N, C-alpha and C positions, 0 to 999 in steps of 0.2 A: 505494500500499501504506498504511495507516495507521501501522503501526509503524513503517515507514522514516520518514514525514511526523514521527513525534514524534523521533527521532531526527534528523532534519534542524532540529528547532525549539532541541530542547534544543542542539544544537552551536554554531547560529547564535546563542545568547545568549550561551554559555558567550565565543563568540567575541565580541560584542559588549562581554562587562564585564570581560574579561581579558587580551585582546591589542589594543593600538592600532592593530599594522599592519592586520589583518584588519577592526578596529571599522570603520576610515576605508575600507576594500575595500569592506565591505557597504553603507556609508552612499554610498558614490558610485553603486554599481550599483542605491541604493535613486532615486536621484536619474537614469541611465539612461533607467529605465523600461521601455527594449527590449531584454531579454537572455535569453540559455542558462536564468540562474538567479532569473528573476521570479516565479517559480511558490513558489519558497525564501521570498521576501522576502514572498508572500501569505500565507504560513501562519505566516510569524511577526505580522503584522499583524492574522490572524483569533484567533491564540493571544493577544492581546494584550488586542484585544476583548475577546474571552471573558470575561478575568479582569477585564476591568471591566463585567463584568454583561450585557454585550449576548448575542442571537440571532442577531444582524442581524450575520451575522460577511462574506458577498458585499460591504454597505456600509461596510465599515471606513476609517475617514478617519487610521487611525492615522499618526504620523510618527514614522519612528524616531528622527531625531535629536535631536527635543523630547524624545521617551521617554527614551532615553539620558541625558539631561541632566537629566532631572528623578528618576533613579533610578527608573524602574520598571519599567525591562528585568530579569526577573529569572521563574524557574520554581521549583518545589518538588515533591519526589516526588507529594506528594497532587495538587498541580493539574493534572500532566503526567496522572495517572491517570483525575484526573475529565472532565480534555477530550477523552482518548483515547475515553471511554465513550461522552461526549456525540458524539464523531467517529462513532463506529459505529452509535450510537442514528438518527443522522441518515439518515448510509449505509442500514441497516435498512428507514428507512420508503420509499427510495428503491427496496428490492430487498426484497419481501417473500417472495420462495420462497428466502431464505438464510437457514438454521439459525441464530439467535444463540447459542442458549447453547451449542453446539460449537465454534464461532468464538470466543469471547468467553475459554471455557476456556482453548482451545487458547493462543490469544495472552498470555493472564495467566501460564498454566505454563509456556510456553517466555520471555518476558521475565523471569520470577522465578530461570528458570536462567542467562539469559545475565548479569543483573545480579544477583546476589542481596543479601540485606539485606548480609551481613557483608561484601561485595566495599568497596574503598575507592574514593575519585573518580578518583585516579587509573590506576588499572586499569579501569574504566568508561569512562574517557574514551578509553583505548585499544584498548578493544574495540571502540566506534564509531567510531575512526578509522579502524580497520582494517575494520570493516563498511561504511561510507557510501565511504570515498573521498574524500570532499569537505575534504580539509587540507593544508594548505602542507607537509605533513612526506612527500607524494608530490610529486615534480617535475614531474609529468605536469600533476598539478592544478595547481600552483605559477605553470607556466608558462603556462600557459590564462589566469591570473587577473592576472601581474605579467609575466608576459611578457620576463622576466630570467634565465631559466636554463636547460640542457639539459634535455627530458623524459626523456631516455634514464636508465636503472640503469647507474652507473658499472660496476655487477660484471658485468653482463649485456649492458648495449647496448638490453636490452627498453625499454618503455614502463614509467615507473616507477608503476604505481597499485595500488590494491589487489588488484585479482586477480593480477596480476604477481609482487606480496607472498606471497600467498596458496599459491600456485598454482607459480611457476614458477621464480623469481630463486634460485638456490645457494646463493645466502647463508642464505636461512633454510629450508634442505633437514633434516628433522627426522621424527620419529614423530608429534607434531601434525599436519602436512602429508598424513602417509600416511594419519590416521585421518579428516581429513576428506574427503581425495581417495574414501575408500569410503560417503562417504556423498552424496557431490554427482552433482549433476546436468549434462548436458552443456549443457542450455540457461540456466538458471539458478545456476550451482554457487554462487556465495555464497547467494545467498537459497535455495536447496535444504537448506543447511544448518541455518536455521533452520525451514525447512517437518519436514524428519526429527525435529525434537525431540528426538534420542534425547541420554542423557547425556552419551555420550562425543564426538561428533561438539560440543557445545555446549562442553563442558570444554576440548575440543584447541580451539580454536576463542579462546578464552579464553588459554588459554597461549600459544597462536602469535602473540597478540595484542603480548604481554608482550616478546616477541622482535621482532618485524617493525616496531613501531612504536617509534622513539626516545626520551630522555624529553622531557617536556613542558614547557614554559616554564609 
């Protein structure tokens, strides 16, 4: 999903530029070459390659460590928007039966609802964190990448991931969760919230993120 890729790109760039622990972890993953997060690293390389004016993304030779040291790992909202358009255009060329107008209009509309212009960076970061779950605020994720903590929630002993905080943990039971459950489906409950695109479900998700995600450093 292209929208999910954009979220990953922003998250990893933030981690590379603001969190020393996560920066070291990501750079170690880059060196490892073969791991479950390799495609996330590849997406960052493609984005940085594109920002340097190249369309040959699959031939990227970007080195993240050098890029971080040179201070060129960054993004702006305009760059993310234009890179998403570029990525969609490539995808549409490979899938000519897709109606581009309908898809792009829906993505733009839902993105604006999920990350409205008036929203603060802190609020948007929490929304992204709850959406993708690849954040050390979730002990299930932290246990996978650092192997130094219990992956279970201390409140209910369930695996502490984003699905658990959105739908299950009694600590975060509230009217926002009830609204989200009304608009979710059993196959892909988190993403169905965004596919639904209703103001109520997206507003509820943004509000729940402020409760379910602690203060970010």
